[in-house]
Predicted model as a PDB file, atoms N, CA, C, CB and O in Angstrom, pLDDT in the B-factor column:
MODEL        1                                                                  
ATOM      1  N   MET A   1     -10.194  12.887   2.770  1.00 85.00           N  
ATOM      2  CA  MET A   1      -9.081  12.767   1.848  1.00 85.00           C  
ATOM      3  C   MET A   1      -7.958  13.665   2.345  1.00 85.00           C  
ATOM      4  CB  MET A   1      -9.504  13.139   0.395  1.00 85.00           C  
ATOM      5  O   MET A   1      -8.199  14.741   2.893  1.00 85.00           O  
ATOM      6  N   TYR A   2      -6.745  13.214   2.149  1.00 88.00           N  
ATOM      7  CA  TYR A   2      -5.568  13.962   2.559  1.00 88.00           C  
ATOM      8  C   TYR A   2      -4.754  14.321   1.323  1.00 88.00           C  
ATOM      9  CB  TYR A   2      -4.715  13.151   3.568  1.00 88.00           C  
ATOM     10  O   TYR A   2      -4.674  13.542   0.373  1.00 88.00           O  
ATOM     11  N   LYS A   3      -4.160  15.488   1.342  1.00 89.00           N  
ATOM     12  CA  LYS A   3      -3.233  15.887   0.281  1.00 89.00           C  
ATOM     13  C   LYS A   3      -1.820  15.635   0.786  1.00 89.00           C  
ATOM     14  CB  LYS A   3      -3.432  17.395  -0.129  1.00 89.00           C  
ATOM     15  O   LYS A   3      -1.450  16.067   1.878  1.00 89.00           O  
ATOM     16  N   LEU A   4      -1.039  14.934  -0.018  1.00 89.00           N  
ATOM     17  CA  LEU A   4       0.344  14.641   0.333  1.00 89.00           C  
ATOM     18  C   LEU A   4       1.249  15.325  -0.666  1.00 89.00           C  
ATOM     19  CB  LEU A   4       0.609  13.114   0.368  1.00 89.00           C  
ATOM     20  O   LEU A   4       0.913  15.436  -1.846  1.00 89.00           O  
ATOM     21  N   LYS A   5       2.385  15.778  -0.201  1.00 90.00           N  
ATOM     22  CA  LYS A   5       3.336  16.455  -1.074  1.00 90.00           C  
ATOM     23  C   LYS A   5       4.551  15.551  -1.264  1.00 90.00           C  
ATOM     24  CB  LYS A   5       3.754  17.839  -0.487  1.00 90.00           C  
ATOM     25  O   LYS A   5       5.058  14.952  -0.316  1.00 90.00           O  
ATOM     26  N   ILE A   6       4.999  15.472  -2.501  1.00 92.00           N  
ATOM     27  CA  ILE A   6       6.190  14.684  -2.802  1.00 92.00           C  
ATOM     28  C   ILE A   6       7.404  15.596  -2.665  1.00 92.00           C  
ATOM     29  CB  ILE A   6       6.113  14.051  -4.236  1.00 92.00           C  
ATOM     30  O   ILE A   6       7.503  16.630  -3.326  1.00 92.00           O  
ATOM     31  N   HIS A   7       8.314  15.195  -1.804  1.00 92.00           N  
ATOM     32  CA  HIS A   7       9.526  15.965  -1.558  1.00 92.00           C  
ATOM     33  C   HIS A   7      10.663  15.419  -2.422  1.00 92.00           C  
ATOM     34  CB  HIS A   7       9.909  15.924  -0.056  1.00 92.00           C  
ATOM     35  O   HIS A   7      10.475  14.501  -3.220  1.00 92.00           O  
ATOM     36  N   LYS A   8      11.849  16.008  -2.241  1.00 90.00           N  
ATOM     37  CA  LYS A   8      13.021  15.528  -2.971  1.00 90.00           C  
ATOM     38  C   LYS A   8      13.160  14.021  -2.794  1.00 90.00           C  
ATOM     39  CB  LYS A   8      14.303  16.251  -2.491  1.00 90.00           C  
ATOM     40  O   LYS A   8      12.764  13.472  -1.766  1.00 90.00           O  
ATOM     41  N   LYS A   9      13.711  13.370  -3.776  1.00 93.00           N  
ATOM     42  CA  LYS A   9      13.942  11.917  -3.773  1.00 93.00           C  
ATOM     43  C   LYS A   9      12.650  11.121  -3.663  1.00 93.00           C  
ATOM     44  CB  LYS A   9      14.863  11.538  -2.629  1.00 93.00           C  
ATOM     45  O   LYS A   9      12.686   9.945  -3.303  1.00 93.00           O  
ATOM     46  N   GLY A  10      11.509  11.735  -3.964  1.00 92.00           N  
ATOM     47  CA  GLY A  10      10.245  11.019  -3.977  1.00 92.00           C  
ATOM     48  C   GLY A  10       9.662  10.714  -2.607  1.00 92.00           C  
ATOM     49  O   GLY A  10       8.752   9.893  -2.498  1.00 92.00           O  
ATOM     50  N   ILE A  11      10.158  11.348  -1.576  1.00 92.00           N  
ATOM     51  CA  ILE A  11       9.668  11.093  -0.219  1.00 92.00           C  
ATOM     52  C   ILE A  11       8.270  11.680  -0.046  1.00 92.00           C  
ATOM     53  CB  ILE A  11      10.636  11.688   0.834  1.00 92.00           C  
ATOM     54  O   ILE A  11       8.025  12.840  -0.378  1.00 92.00           O  
ATOM     55  N   ILE A  12       7.358  10.862   0.477  1.00 92.00           N  
ATOM     56  CA  ILE A  12       5.999  11.301   0.781  1.00 92.00           C  
ATOM     57  C   ILE A  12       5.812  11.173   2.293  1.00 92.00           C  
ATOM     58  CB  ILE A  12       4.920  10.456  -0.013  1.00 92.00           C  
ATOM     59  O   ILE A  12       6.093  10.123   2.871  1.00 92.00           O  
ATOM     60  N   VAL A  13       5.338  12.238   2.925  1.00 91.00           N  
ATOM     61  CA  VAL A  13       5.089  12.207   4.361  1.00 91.00           C  
ATOM     62  C   VAL A  13       3.640  11.808   4.599  1.00 91.00           C  
ATOM     63  CB  VAL A  13       5.402  13.585   5.017  1.00 91.00           C  
ATOM     64  O   VAL A  13       2.718  12.410   4.048  1.00 91.00           O  
ATOM     65  N   ILE A  14       3.451  10.782   5.431  1.00 92.00           N  
ATOM     66  CA  ILE A  14       2.104  10.349   5.809  1.00 92.00           C  
ATOM     67  C   ILE A  14       1.666  11.228   6.977  1.00 92.00           C  
ATOM     68  CB  ILE A  14       2.063   8.808   6.192  1.00 92.00           C  
ATOM     69  O   ILE A  14       2.364  11.293   7.988  1.00 92.00           O  
ATOM     70  N   PRO A  15       0.526  11.904   6.858  1.00 93.00           N  
ATOM     71  CA  PRO A  15       0.078  12.797   7.931  1.00 93.00           C  
ATOM     72  C   PRO A  15      -0.005  12.092   9.290  1.00 93.00           C  
ATOM     73  CB  PRO A  15      -1.279  13.382   7.579  1.00 93.00           C  
ATOM     74  O   PRO A  15      -0.330  10.908   9.376  1.00 93.00           O  
ATOM     75  N   LYS A  16       0.298  12.855  10.350  1.00 94.00           N  
ATOM     76  CA  LYS A  16       0.319  12.319  11.706  1.00 94.00           C  
ATOM     77  C   LYS A  16      -0.991  11.624  12.080  1.00 94.00           C  
ATOM     78  CB  LYS A  16       0.607  13.431  12.692  1.00 94.00           C  
ATOM     79  O   LYS A  16      -0.968  10.567  12.710  1.00 94.00           O  
ATOM     80  N   GLU A  17      -2.114  12.196  11.705  1.00 93.00           N  
ATOM     81  CA  GLU A  17      -3.409  11.596  12.036  1.00 93.00           C  
ATOM     82  C   GLU A  17      -3.513  10.167  11.493  1.00 93.00           C  
ATOM     83  CB  GLU A  17      -4.554  12.457  11.475  1.00 93.00           C  
ATOM     84  O   GLU A  17      -4.011   9.273  12.177  1.00 93.00           O  
ATOM     85  N   ILE A  18      -3.038   9.958  10.260  1.00 91.00           N  
ATOM     86  CA  ILE A  18      -3.070   8.626   9.658  1.00 91.00           C  
ATOM     87  C   ILE A  18      -2.068   7.715  10.352  1.00 91.00           C  
ATOM     88  CB  ILE A  18      -2.771   8.701   8.147  1.00 91.00           C  
ATOM     89  O   ILE A  18      -2.394   6.573  10.675  1.00 91.00           O  
ATOM     90  N   ARG A  19      -0.837   8.210  10.589  1.00 91.00           N  
ATOM     91  CA  ARG A  19       0.177   7.395  11.265  1.00 91.00           C  
ATOM     92  C   ARG A  19      -0.312   6.938  12.629  1.00 91.00           C  
ATOM     93  CB  ARG A  19       1.486   8.177  11.413  1.00 91.00           C  
ATOM     94  O   ARG A  19      -0.127   5.781  13.007  1.00 91.00           O  
ATOM     95  N   ASP A  20      -0.938   7.852  13.371  1.00 92.00           N  
ATOM     96  CA  ASP A  20      -1.446   7.503  14.698  1.00 92.00           C  
ATOM     97  C   ASP A  20      -2.540   6.437  14.603  1.00 92.00           C  
ATOM     98  CB  ASP A  20      -1.988   8.756  15.410  1.00 92.00           C  
ATOM     99  O   ASP A  20      -2.538   5.470  15.365  1.00 92.00           O  
ATOM    100  N   LYS A  21      -3.466   6.615  13.672  1.00 89.00           N  
ATOM    101  CA  LYS A  21      -4.586   5.679  13.537  1.00 89.00           C  
ATOM    102  C   LYS A  21      -4.104   4.276  13.163  1.00 89.00           C  
ATOM    103  CB  LYS A  21      -5.576   6.188  12.484  1.00 89.00           C  
ATOM    104  O   LYS A  21      -4.660   3.281  13.628  1.00 89.00           O  
ATOM    105  N   LEU A  22      -3.069   4.200  12.322  1.00 86.00           N  
ATOM    106  CA  LEU A  22      -2.534   2.910  11.870  1.00 86.00           C  
ATOM    107  C   LEU A  22      -1.353   2.430  12.715  1.00 86.00           C  
ATOM    108  CB  LEU A  22      -2.108   3.011  10.418  1.00 86.00           C  
ATOM    109  O   LEU A  22      -0.753   1.391  12.439  1.00 86.00           O  
ATOM    110  N   ASN A  23      -1.033   3.216  13.755  1.00 88.00           N  
ATOM    111  CA  ASN A  23       0.078   2.889  14.652  1.00 88.00           C  
ATOM    112  C   ASN A  23       1.393   2.714  13.886  1.00 88.00           C  
ATOM    113  CB  ASN A  23      -0.239   1.615  15.439  1.00 88.00           C  
ATOM    114  O   ASN A  23       2.148   1.777  14.143  1.00 88.00           O  
ATOM    115  N   LEU A  24       1.657   3.615  12.952  1.00 90.00           N  
ATOM    116  CA  LEU A  24       2.894   3.588  12.178  1.00 90.00           C  
ATOM    117  C   LEU A  24       3.938   4.449  12.876  1.00 90.00           C  
ATOM    118  CB  LEU A  24       2.655   4.081  10.723  1.00 90.00           C  
ATOM    119  O   LEU A  24       3.657   5.581  13.271  1.00 90.00           O  
ATOM    120  N   LYS A  25       5.136   3.910  13.026  1.00 91.00           N  
ATOM    121  CA  LYS A  25       6.232   4.600  13.689  1.00 91.00           C  
ATOM    122  C   LYS A  25       7.391   4.774  12.711  1.00 91.00           C  
ATOM    123  CB  LYS A  25       6.689   3.825  14.949  1.00 91.00           C  
ATOM    124  O   LYS A  25       7.456   4.099  11.684  1.00 91.00           O  
ATOM    125  N   GLU A  26       8.303   5.684  13.041  1.00 92.00           N  
ATOM    126  CA  GLU A  26       9.490   5.895  12.218  1.00 92.00           C  
ATOM    127  C   GLU A  26      10.213   4.571  12.010  1.00 92.00           C  
ATOM    128  CB  GLU A  26      10.433   6.935  12.867  1.00 92.00           C  
ATOM    129  O   GLU A  26      10.447   3.827  12.962  1.00 92.00           O  
ATOM    130  N   GLY A  27      10.560   4.288  10.779  1.00 90.00           N  
ATOM    131  CA  GLY A  27      11.263   3.058  10.442  1.00 90.00           C  
ATOM    132  C   GLY A  27      10.348   1.915  10.025  1.00 90.00           C  
ATOM    133  O   GLY A  27      10.814   0.923   9.464  1.00 90.00           O  
ATOM    134  N   ASP A  28       9.046   2.043  10.293  1.00 89.00           N  
ATOM    135  CA  ASP A  28       8.105   1.009   9.848  1.00 89.00           C  
ATOM    136  C   ASP A  28       8.077   0.974   8.324  1.00 89.00           C  
ATOM    137  CB  ASP A  28       6.677   1.269  10.418  1.00 89.00           C  
ATOM    138  O   ASP A  28       8.315   1.986   7.665  1.00 89.00           O  
ATOM    139  N   GLU A  29       7.788  -0.187   7.781  1.00 87.00           N  
ATOM    140  CA  GLU A  29       7.632  -0.328   6.338  1.00 87.00           C  
ATOM    141  C   GLU A  29       6.154  -0.437   5.998  1.00 87.00           C  
ATOM    142  CB  GLU A  29       8.406  -1.560   5.814  1.00 87.00           C  
ATOM    143  O   GLU A  29       5.353  -0.915   6.801  1.00 87.00           O  
ATOM    144  N   VAL A  30       5.803   0.013   4.795  1.00 88.00           N  
ATOM    145  CA  VAL A  30       4.433  -0.101   4.304  1.00 88.00           C  
ATOM    146  C   VAL A  30       4.470  -0.759   2.938  1.00 88.00           C  
ATOM    147  CB  VAL A  30       3.732   1.291   4.236  1.00 88.00           C  
ATOM    148  O   VAL A  30       5.509  -0.773   2.278  1.00 88.00           O  
ATOM    149  N   ASN A  31       3.343  -1.300   2.514  1.00 84.00           N  
ATOM    150  CA  ASN A  31       3.196  -1.854   1.172  1.00 84.00           C  
ATOM    151  C   ASN A  31       2.489  -0.831   0.306  1.00 84.00           C  
ATOM    152  CB  ASN A  31       2.416  -3.201   1.193  1.00 84.00           C  
ATOM    153  O   ASN A  31       1.622  -0.103   0.790  1.00 84.00           O  
ATOM    154  N   ALA A  32       2.845  -0.764  -0.961  1.00 86.00           N  
ATOM    155  CA  ALA A  32       2.171   0.123  -1.901  1.00 86.00           C  
ATOM    156  C   ALA A  32       1.767  -0.676  -3.133  1.00 86.00           C  
ATOM    157  CB  ALA A  32       3.081   1.321  -2.291  1.00 86.00           C  
ATOM    158  O   ALA A  32       2.548  -1.472  -3.654  1.00 86.00           O  
ATOM    159  N   VAL A  33       0.552  -0.455  -3.586  1.00 84.00           N  
ATOM    160  CA  VAL A  33       0.027  -1.076  -4.792  1.00 84.00           C  
ATOM    161  C   VAL A  33      -0.486   0.062  -5.663  1.00 84.00           C  
ATOM    162  CB  VAL A  33      -1.109  -2.137  -4.472  1.00 84.00           C  
ATOM    163  O   VAL A  33      -1.070   1.017  -5.150  1.00 84.00           O  
ATOM    164  N   PHE A  34      -0.280  -0.025  -6.953  1.00 85.00           N  
ATOM    165  CA  PHE A  34      -0.803   1.022  -7.828  1.00 85.00           C  
ATOM    166  C   PHE A  34      -1.497   0.410  -9.028  1.00 85.00           C  
ATOM    167  CB  PHE A  34       0.320   1.961  -8.286  1.00 85.00           C  
ATOM    168  O   PHE A  34      -1.205  -0.714  -9.437  1.00 85.00           O  
ATOM    169  N   ASP A  35      -2.417   1.175  -9.577  1.00 85.00           N  
ATOM    170  CA  ASP A  35      -3.090   0.789 -10.809  1.00 85.00           C  
ATOM    171  C   ASP A  35      -3.364   2.064 -11.599  1.00 85.00           C  
ATOM    172  CB  ASP A  35      -4.417  -0.006 -10.519  1.00 85.00           C  
ATOM    173  O   ASP A  35      -2.812   3.119 -11.284  1.00 85.00           O  
ATOM    174  N   ASP A  36      -4.198   1.978 -12.606  1.00 86.00           N  
ATOM    175  CA  ASP A  36      -4.470   3.145 -13.446  1.00 86.00           C  
ATOM    176  C   ASP A  36      -5.192   4.264 -12.704  1.00 86.00           C  
ATOM    177  CB  ASP A  36      -5.287   2.732 -14.637  1.00 86.00           C  
ATOM    178  O   ASP A  36      -5.211   5.404 -13.170  1.00 86.00           O  
ATOM    179  N   GLU A  37      -5.784   3.948 -11.556  1.00 85.00           N  
ATOM    180  CA  GLU A  37      -6.551   4.950 -10.824  1.00 85.00           C  
ATOM    181  C   GLU A  37      -5.789   5.599  -9.680  1.00 85.00           C  
ATOM    182  CB  GLU A  37      -7.790   4.331 -10.292  1.00 85.00           C  
ATOM    183  O   GLU A  37      -6.188   6.668  -9.217  1.00 85.00           O  
ATOM    184  N   GLY A  38      -4.710   4.993  -9.210  1.00 87.00           N  
ATOM    185  CA  GLY A  38      -3.984   5.619  -8.120  1.00 87.00           C  
ATOM    186  C   GLY A  38      -3.015   4.699  -7.411  1.00 87.00           C  
ATOM    187  O   GLY A  38      -2.725   3.588  -7.855  1.00 87.00           O  
ATOM    188  N   ILE A  39      -2.524   5.208  -6.284  1.00 88.00           N  
ATOM    189  CA  ILE A  39      -1.583   4.491  -5.429  1.00 88.00           C  
ATOM    190  C   ILE A  39      -2.299   4.181  -4.124  1.00 88.00           C  
ATOM    191  CB  ILE A  39      -0.271   5.323  -5.178  1.00 88.00           C  
ATOM    192  O   ILE A  39      -2.996   5.031  -3.572  1.00 88.00           O  
ATOM    193  N   TYR A  40      -2.124   2.956  -3.635  1.00 85.00           N  
ATOM    194  CA  TYR A  40      -2.745   2.532  -2.390  1.00 85.00           C  
ATOM    195  C   TYR A  40      -1.638   2.106  -1.436  1.00 85.00           C  
ATOM    196  CB  TYR A  40      -3.770   1.373  -2.626  1.00 85.00           C  
ATOM    197  O   TYR A  40      -0.804   1.274  -1.792  1.00 85.00           O  
ATOM    198  N   ILE A  41      -1.619   2.659  -0.243  1.00 86.00           N  
ATOM    199  CA  ILE A  41      -0.578   2.378   0.735  1.00 86.00           C  
ATOM    200  C   ILE A  41      -1.212   1.660   1.924  1.00 86.00           C  
ATOM    201  CB  ILE A  41       0.140   3.689   1.186  1.00 86.00           C  
ATOM    202  O   ILE A  41      -2.222   2.107   2.466  1.00 86.00           O  
ATOM    203  N   PHE A  42      -0.602   0.534   2.326  1.00 81.00           N  
ATOM    204  CA  PHE A  42      -1.111  -0.279   3.424  1.00 81.00           C  
ATOM    205  C   PHE A  42      -0.009  -0.512   4.442  1.00 81.00           C  
ATOM    206  CB  PHE A  42      -1.662  -1.623   2.906  1.00 81.00           C  
ATOM    207  O   PHE A  42       1.162  -0.589   4.069  1.00 81.00           O  
ATOM    208  N   PRO A  43      -0.355  -0.626   5.721  1.00 81.00           N  
ATOM    209  CA  PRO A  43       0.657  -1.042   6.692  1.00 81.00           C  
ATOM    210  C   PRO A  43       1.246  -2.378   6.261  1.00 81.00           C  
ATOM    211  CB  PRO A  43       0.053  -1.144   8.122  1.00 81.00           C  
ATOM    212  O   PRO A  43       0.552  -3.192   5.651  1.00 81.00           O  
ATOM    213  N   LYS A  44       2.508  -2.612   6.568  1.00 75.00           N  
ATOM    214  CA  LYS A  44       3.151  -3.860   6.138  1.00 75.00           C  
ATOM    215  C   LYS A  44       2.647  -5.019   6.978  1.00 75.00           C  
ATOM    216  CB  LYS A  44       4.690  -3.754   6.240  1.00 75.00           C  
ATOM    217  O   LYS A  44       3.221  -5.362   8.011  1.00 75.00           O  
ATOM    218  N   GLU A  45       1.600  -5.589   6.526  1.00 68.00           N  
ATOM    219  CA  GLU A  45       0.992  -6.781   7.094  1.00 68.00           C  
ATOM    220  C   GLU A  45       0.152  -7.370   5.981  1.00 68.00           C  
ATOM    221  CB  GLU A  45       0.132  -6.466   8.394  1.00 68.00           C  
ATOM    222  O   GLU A  45       0.131  -6.829   4.875  1.00 68.00           O  
ATOM    223  N   ASP A  46      -0.514  -8.426   6.235  1.00 61.00           N  
ATOM    224  CA  ASP A  46      -1.313  -9.041   5.178  1.00 61.00           C  
ATOM    225  C   ASP A  46      -2.461  -8.105   4.813  1.00 61.00           C  
ATOM    226  CB  ASP A  46      -1.853 -10.434   5.623  1.00 61.00           C  
ATOM    227  O   ASP A  46      -3.394  -7.932   5.597  1.00 61.00           O  
ATOM    228  N   ILE A  47      -2.396  -7.503   3.632  1.00 61.00           N  
ATOM    229  CA  ILE A  47      -3.391  -6.500   3.255  1.00 61.00           C  
ATOM    230  C   ILE A  47      -4.734  -7.114   2.888  1.00 61.00           C  
ATOM    231  CB  ILE A  47      -2.879  -5.680   2.100  1.00 61.00           C  
ATOM    232  O   ILE A  47      -5.687  -6.383   2.618  1.00 61.00           O  
ATOM    233  N   ARG A  48      -4.831  -8.438   2.871  1.00 63.00           N  
ATOM    234  CA  ARG A  48      -6.119  -9.074   2.570  1.00 63.00           C  
ATOM    235  C   ARG A  48      -7.194  -8.642   3.559  1.00 63.00           C  
ATOM    236  CB  ARG A  48      -5.979 -10.598   2.588  1.00 63.00           C  
ATOM    237  O   ARG A  48      -8.370  -8.578   3.202  1.00 63.00           O  
ATOM    238  N   LYS A  49      -6.805  -8.345   4.800  1.00 65.00           N  
ATOM    239  CA  LYS A  49      -7.806  -7.962   5.796  1.00 65.00           C  
ATOM    240  C   LYS A  49      -8.505  -6.667   5.416  1.00 65.00           C  
ATOM    241  CB  LYS A  49      -7.160  -7.817   7.166  1.00 65.00           C  
ATOM    242  O   LYS A  49      -9.616  -6.412   5.881  1.00 65.00           O  
ATOM    243  N   PHE A  50      -7.880  -5.845   4.582  1.00 60.00           N  
ATOM    244  CA  PHE A  50      -8.492  -4.590   4.172  1.00 60.00           C  
ATOM    245  C   PHE A  50      -9.544  -4.794   3.081  1.00 60.00           C  
ATOM    246  CB  PHE A  50      -7.426  -3.630   3.686  1.00 60.00           C  
ATOM    247  O   PHE A  50     -10.325  -3.886   2.797  1.00 60.00           O  
ATOM    248  N   PHE A  51      -9.568  -5.978   2.471  1.00 64.00           N  
ATOM    249  CA  PHE A  51     -10.508  -6.258   1.397  1.00 64.00           C  
ATOM    250  C   PHE A  51     -11.744  -7.007   1.886  1.00 64.00           C  
ATOM    251  CB  PHE A  51      -9.826  -7.053   0.314  1.00 64.00           C  
ATOM    252  O   PHE A  51     -12.689  -7.211   1.124  1.00 64.00           O  
ATOM    253  N   GLY A  52     -11.740  -7.416   3.152  1.00 65.00           N  
ATOM    254  CA  GLY A  52     -12.903  -8.109   3.685  1.00 65.00           C  
ATOM    255  C   GLY A  52     -13.201  -9.380   2.905  1.00 65.00           C  
ATOM    256  O   GLY A  52     -12.299 -10.173   2.635  1.00 65.00           O  
ATOM    257  N   SER A  53     -14.468  -9.575   2.541  1.00 64.00           N  
ATOM    258  CA  SER A  53     -14.867 -10.796   1.843  1.00 64.00           C  
ATOM    259  C   SER A  53     -15.116 -10.557   0.357  1.00 64.00           C  
ATOM    260  CB  SER A  53     -16.113 -11.373   2.482  1.00 64.00           C  
ATOM    261  O   SER A  53     -15.767 -11.373  -0.296  1.00 64.00           O  
ATOM    262  N   ASP A  54     -14.612  -9.463  -0.183  1.00 70.00           N  
ATOM    263  CA  ASP A  54     -14.799  -9.146  -1.601  1.00 70.00           C  
ATOM    264  C   ASP A  54     -13.944 -10.103  -2.436  1.00 70.00           C  
ATOM    265  CB  ASP A  54     -14.423  -7.651  -1.900  1.00 70.00           C  
ATOM    266  O   ASP A  54     -12.741  -9.889  -2.586  1.00 70.00           O  
ATOM    267  N   LYS A  55     -14.553 -11.139  -2.972  1.00 72.00           N  
ATOM    268  CA  LYS A  55     -13.816 -12.181  -3.692  1.00 72.00           C  
ATOM    269  C   LYS A  55     -13.125 -11.642  -4.941  1.00 72.00           C  
ATOM    270  CB  LYS A  55     -14.756 -13.310  -4.077  1.00 72.00           C  
ATOM    271  O   LYS A  55     -12.019 -12.077  -5.261  1.00 72.00           O  
ATOM    272  N   ASP A  56     -13.756 -10.701  -5.658  1.00 74.00           N  
ATOM    273  CA  ASP A  56     -13.118 -10.133  -6.851  1.00 74.00           C  
ATOM    274  C   ASP A  56     -11.866  -9.353  -6.469  1.00 74.00           C  
ATOM    275  CB  ASP A  56     -14.102  -9.221  -7.610  1.00 74.00           C  
ATOM    276  O   ASP A  56     -10.846  -9.445  -7.152  1.00 74.00           O  
ATOM    277  N   ALA A  57     -11.938  -8.587  -5.382  1.00 73.00           N  
ATOM    278  CA  ALA A  57     -10.773  -7.823  -4.938  1.00 73.00           C  
ATOM    279  C   ALA A  57      -9.659  -8.755  -4.486  1.00 73.00           C  
ATOM    280  CB  ALA A  57     -11.158  -6.867  -3.801  1.00 73.00           C  
ATOM    281  O   ALA A  57      -8.486  -8.499  -4.759  1.00 73.00           O  
ATOM    282  N   LEU A  58     -10.019  -9.838  -3.793  1.00 70.00           N  
ATOM    283  CA  LEU A  58      -9.010 -10.800  -3.357  1.00 70.00           C  
ATOM    284  C   LEU A  58      -8.346 -11.477  -4.545  1.00 70.00           C  
ATOM    285  CB  LEU A  58      -9.634 -11.848  -2.441  1.00 70.00           C  
ATOM    286  O   LEU A  58      -7.135 -11.701  -4.529  1.00 70.00           O  
ATOM    287  N   LYS A  59      -9.120 -11.808  -5.580  1.00 76.00           N  
ATOM    288  CA  LYS A  59      -8.547 -12.415  -6.787  1.00 76.00           C  
ATOM    289  C   LYS A  59      -7.601 -11.434  -7.472  1.00 76.00           C  
ATOM    290  CB  LYS A  59      -9.666 -12.853  -7.764  1.00 76.00           C  
ATOM    291  O   LYS A  59      -6.523 -11.818  -7.925  1.00 76.00           O  
ATOM    292  N   ALA A  60      -8.006 -10.168  -7.547  1.00 77.00           N  
ATOM    293  CA  ALA A  60      -7.140  -9.143  -8.142  1.00 77.00           C  
ATOM    294  C   ALA A  60      -5.841  -9.019  -7.358  1.00 77.00           C  
ATOM    295  CB  ALA A  60      -7.862  -7.780  -8.190  1.00 77.00           C  
ATOM    296  O   ALA A  60      -4.772  -8.858  -7.947  1.00 77.00           O  
ATOM    297  N   LEU A  61      -5.926  -9.094  -6.036  1.00 76.00           N  
ATOM    298  CA  LEU A  61      -4.738  -9.026  -5.204  1.00 76.00           C  
ATOM    299  C   LEU A  61      -3.817 -10.209  -5.478  1.00 76.00           C  
ATOM    300  CB  LEU A  61      -5.124  -8.984  -3.726  1.00 76.00           C  
ATOM    301  O   LEU A  61      -2.600 -10.038  -5.552  1.00 76.00           O  
ATOM    302  N   GLU A  62      -4.372 -11.391  -5.629  1.00 76.00           N  
ATOM    303  CA  GLU A  62      -3.562 -12.571  -5.941  1.00 76.00           C  
ATOM    304  C   GLU A  62      -2.840 -12.407  -7.276  1.00 76.00           C  
ATOM    305  CB  GLU A  62      -4.439 -13.828  -5.969  1.00 76.00           C  
ATOM    306  O   GLU A  62      -1.677 -12.788  -7.408  1.00 76.00           O  
ATOM    307  N   ILE A  63      -3.529 -11.841  -8.261  1.00 76.00           N  
ATOM    308  CA  ILE A  63      -2.913 -11.600  -9.568  1.00 76.00           C  
ATOM    309  C   ILE A  63      -1.776 -10.599  -9.438  1.00 76.00           C  
ATOM    310  CB  ILE A  63      -3.957 -11.093 -10.580  1.00 76.00           C  
ATOM    311  O   ILE A  63      -0.707 -10.798 -10.016  1.00 76.00           O  
ATOM    312  N   LEU A  64      -1.995  -9.515  -8.681  1.00 79.00           N  
ATOM    313  CA  LEU A  64      -0.944  -8.517  -8.464  1.00 79.00           C  
ATOM    314  C   LEU A  64       0.266  -9.136  -7.774  1.00 79.00           C  
ATOM    315  CB  LEU A  64      -1.481  -7.345  -7.631  1.00 79.00           C  
ATOM    316  O   LEU A  64       1.404  -8.862  -8.153  1.00 79.00           O  
ATOM    317  N   GLU A  65       0.028  -9.963  -6.769  1.00 79.00           N  
ATOM    318  CA  GLU A  65       1.139 -10.608  -6.070  1.00 79.00           C  
ATOM    319  C   GLU A  65       1.918 -11.522  -6.997  1.00 79.00           C  
ATOM    320  CB  GLU A  65       0.627 -11.397  -4.872  1.00 79.00           C  
ATOM    321  O   GLU A  65       3.147 -11.556  -6.937  1.00 79.00           O  
ATOM    322  N   GLU A  66       1.228 -12.265  -7.852  1.00 78.00           N  
ATOM    323  CA  GLU A  66       1.899 -13.157  -8.797  1.00 78.00           C  
ATOM    324  C   GLU A  66       2.746 -12.352  -9.784  1.00 78.00           C  
ATOM    325  CB  GLU A  66       0.867 -14.018  -9.556  1.00 78.00           C  
ATOM    326  O   GLU A  66       3.879 -12.730 -10.080  1.00 78.00           O  
ATOM    327  N   GLU A  67       2.205 -11.251 -10.290  1.00 78.00           N  
ATOM    328  CA  GLU A  67       2.964 -10.395 -11.199  1.00 78.00           C  
ATOM    329  C   GLU A  67       4.205  -9.835 -10.509  1.00 78.00           C  
ATOM    330  CB  GLU A  67       2.084  -9.250 -11.718  1.00 78.00           C  
ATOM    331  O   GLU A  67       5.277  -9.754 -11.108  1.00 78.00           O  
ATOM    332  N   ARG A  68       4.051  -9.455  -9.260  1.00 78.00           N  
ATOM    333  CA  ARG A  68       5.189  -8.923  -8.494  1.00 78.00           C  
ATOM    334  C   ARG A  68       6.276  -9.981  -8.336  1.00 78.00           C  
ATOM    335  CB  ARG A  68       4.727  -8.430  -7.106  1.00 78.00           C  
ATOM    336  O   ARG A  68       7.463  -9.683  -8.465  1.00 78.00           O  
ATOM    337  N   ARG A  69       5.865 -11.218  -8.056  1.00 78.00           N  
ATOM    338  CA  ARG A  69       6.836 -12.307  -7.927  1.00 78.00           C  
ATOM    339  C   ARG A  69       7.585 -12.525  -9.240  1.00 78.00           C  
ATOM    340  CB  ARG A  69       6.133 -13.607  -7.495  1.00 78.00           C  
ATOM    341  O   ARG A  69       8.800 -12.722  -9.242  1.00 78.00           O  
ATOM    342  N   LYS A  70       6.856 -12.491 -10.354  1.00 80.00           N  
ATOM    343  CA  LYS A  70       7.461 -12.676 -11.679  1.00 80.00           C  
ATOM    344  C   LYS A  70       8.479 -11.576 -11.954  1.00 80.00           C  
ATOM    345  CB  LYS A  70       6.377 -12.687 -12.780  1.00 80.00           C  
ATOM    346  O   LYS A  70       9.582 -11.848 -12.426  1.00 80.00           O  
ATOM    347  N   GLU A  71       8.104 -10.326 -11.656  1.00 76.00           N  
ATOM    348  CA  GLU A  71       9.004  -9.193 -11.891  1.00 76.00           C  
ATOM    349  C   GLU A  71      10.252  -9.296 -11.026  1.00 76.00           C  
ATOM    350  CB  GLU A  71       8.284  -7.871 -11.613  1.00 76.00           C  
ATOM    351  O   GLU A  71      11.340  -8.920 -11.462  1.00 76.00           O  
ATOM    352  N   GLY A  72      10.107  -9.795  -9.820  1.00 70.00           N  
ATOM    353  CA  GLY A  72      11.242  -9.924  -8.904  1.00 70.00           C  
ATOM    354  C   GLY A  72      12.216 -11.005  -9.292  1.00 70.00           C  
ATOM    355  O   GLY A  72      13.378 -10.970  -8.887  1.00 70.00           O  
ATOM    356  N   SER A  73      11.764 -11.961 -10.068  1.00 65.00           N  
ATOM    357  CA  SER A  73      12.639 -13.082 -10.439  1.00 65.00           C  
ATOM    358  C   SER A  73      13.398 -12.828 -11.733  1.00 65.00           C  
ATOM    359  CB  SER A  73      11.825 -14.353 -10.576  1.00 65.00           C  
ATOM    360  O   SER A  73      14.207 -13.659 -12.144  1.00 65.00           O  
ATOM    361  N   THR A  74      13.151 -11.692 -12.382  1.00 55.00           N  
ATOM    362  CA  THR A  74      13.868 -11.415 -13.644  1.00 55.00           C  
ATOM    363  C   THR A  74      15.081 -10.569 -13.419  1.00 55.00           C  
ATOM    364  CB  THR A  74      12.959 -10.728 -14.641  1.00 55.00           C  
ATOM    365  O   THR A  74      15.793 -10.245 -14.369  1.00 55.00           O  
TER     366      THR A  74                                                      
ENDMDL                                                                          
END                                                                             
């Protein structure tokens, strides 16, 4: 587990070890999903690959994406 500090304007620095492992570079974008338990940050790509074959998790992701689309259209 890593501890991250929130700086001014809500900036969070991703530790170098994580950036290197995920091949994240300055200017790259990431996706963030949150729920009642926390915030989840993924490299900006199809995050379904991180859920493997967990059908319940994939269904939850589809619901989150649909809600996001609805919020974006208002």
